N, C-alpha and C positions, 0 to 999 in steps of 0.2 A: 764675518770679519773676525780675525783673531785679535785677542787683547794683547797689549804690550806688556812684557814681563821683564823684570830686572832681578837677577840673582844678587843676593846679599853676601858680603864677606865681613868678617870682624875687622875693625879698624885698630883694635888694641887687644891686649892679653885678657882683659876682663870679659870680653865678648858682649859688652853692653852697647857699644857704638857700632852700628852696622851701616856699611856703605854700599849702595847699589853699584853694580858693574854695568857692563854693556847691555844694550837693549836686545831683547829676543822676542820671537813670536811663538815659539814652541813650548807652551806651558807644560805639556806632558814630559818633555825631556828635562826641563828644569826641575819639575817635581821629583823626578827620579834621581837627579844628580846633585841637587843643592838642598841644604837643610832649611833655608829660608829664602823667599823671593817675594817681590812685590808685583802686583798686577795693577794696571792703571784702570780705574773705573770711569774717570772723566779727567780732563786736564787738571793737574794739581792735586788729585785725590787718588790715593793708592791703598790697596788692601794687602796687608801682610799675610802671607800664606806659609804653611810649614809642612814639611814632608812627614814629620812625626807629630803625634797628638800633643797639644799644649793646652794648659789652663791659662786663664788671664794672668794669674800671679806669676806664671813662668815667663811672660814676655812684656809685662807692663813697664818694667824698668829700662827696656831697650830704648836707645836713642837712634831712631831710624832717620837717615839722611835722605834728602830729596835727590832723585836721579838727575834732575835738571840743574839745580843751583848748588846743591851740597849742604844746604842749611838743614838743621834738625827740624823734622816735621812735628806737628801737633797731633795728639790722639784725638780722633774725631768721632768714632763710633765703635761699639763693642764687637766682639767676635760673633760669627755666624755659627761656627761649630769648632771642633778641636783642631781642624786643619786650615780653615778659613778664619783668620784672626782679625784683629782690629783694623779699622780704616784710619789712615793718617792723611793730613792735609798740610801742604807746604804754605807757610804764611806769606811767601813771596810769589809763588807760582800757582796760586789757587784758582786761576783762570776766572 
């Protein structure tokens, strides 16, 4: 089963607020076309992924919004590597 993915766009000029767009299932396509995207690990828990390599200090200031309710999610777990970044949990939709 393919994981659900959500490409992220900047909500403002600072680039710190990131809003998920439509749901997709083709992670490979998103990886090649978008700078950042989320993958759903389980309901209400999303992993931030990046096309280019990032360090924690590069993305820790981002406000990642929930794909379902739009609220800012909470940082939940550190990155796995330079492309599979932090996990975020929605305080409202954490299932």
